[in-house]
C-alpha positions, 0 to 999 in steps of 0.5 A: 476534558478531551482524551490525550491525542494518540501520538503513535498509532498501534501497529496491530489494528484488529478491525474484525475478530475471526470466529473460533477456528475462522480465517484471519486476514492480515494486511500490511499497510504502509500508511499514506491513507489512514488504516480506517480505509480497511473498514469496508474490507472487513465488512465485505469478508465472508462471515466468520473471517476476521481482518487485522491491519499491521500498520507501519504508521505505528513504527516510529523509524518508518513513519517519521522518515516521511516527515524528515526527508525520506530516510528511514533508520531501518531495513526491509528485513528488520521491518518484516521481522518486527511485523511477523511476530504479530501473526497468530497462525495457532488461532486458525487459518490465516491469509497474509496480504500487503498493499503497495510497499506493504506487499514488499514487506509481506513478501519479506515476512514469508522468509522469516516464518518457518514452513509450518507457519506459512499461509497458503499463498501471499496476496499482493495488492498493487505492489511493485516487486523489489527486484533490480529491474524495478528499482530506480534512483531518486532522480529517476522518479519524474515529476509527471509520474509523481504528480499523477500518483499524487492526484490519485492519492488526493482523490482517495482521501476525499472520496473523489475521482481526481484525474490529470491527463498524463499528456498535460503533465508530460515534461513539466516540473513540479512547479508547473504541474502542481497547479494542474493537479490543484485545478483537477482536485478543485473541479472534482470537489476534492479541494476547495477553490481557496486551497493555497498552492503553497499548502498543497506543495507541503502535502505533496512534498510529504507524499513524495518523501514517503515514496522516497523512503520506500524507494531507499529502503528497497534499493539495498534489499535483495529478495529471495523467491517466495516459498509459497504461491503469489497472487497479485491483484492489479488495480485498473489504474495502478501505479504502473497500469501497463505492466502485466505483473509488476515484476513478481515473476522472478520471485514466484517460484511456486506460481503467480496468479494475476487478478484485475481489480476495479479502481486505482491504486488507492480506491481499490481499498474502498470501492464496493466493486473492488471489495467484491473482488478482494474479499473472496480472494483473501478468503480463499488464499 
């Protein structure tokens, strides 16, 4: 008999236990990619370090919003407070990090921790700051931008490089641009040639609903400057590759360090050359 399917994954996912007195790296993961993507990072950390992923796919009110139109019945601070209880600084030094929207939540978590429980710094993995200048209404998220991000996402899920020329997507709506993404994904070997466009459209709509959920959660949120230094790791092909600091300056009262990283927004979590950058940074934070 098959074991029952895990309907709701756990929030706390330990990938490697720290040695006694060793450092634990906690990474806030907002989903999109399966949490298993961090297996390589766990293996790349220095000996004695541990890695625990705080997976928002295990928070029902957050995860379900990507399946029902992108409206979550929660707030950024409520999510952050719920994640903060899983930190265990009494077991040894720790690093707090967050990828993508997870960086927003990791930043919010620092506001709910007493000073004595804060890590040395906060590591933001290609995360866009939740400040007014970077907040956009839903209709400002243009299809050309979203389709380019979706192509990167498809590539990461299939371990292929799926790239669509931004100039080819410029000015196109979803219906006109999605076939270009499909062609690029087939050419890269990320999808088979018989992949139906309606099926890809359903996947795209779910992907966009996840982005809208994060956008809507961020809109009313009013962050305060972080009570610790910030380290921003920027992917070479991130969501906003031309932006120097992704808006974090105004929230970095204790300093902001920016480090480049190979890969795109998604593959930075798994490429060996990217892990070679991330592992030492996370150990030193």
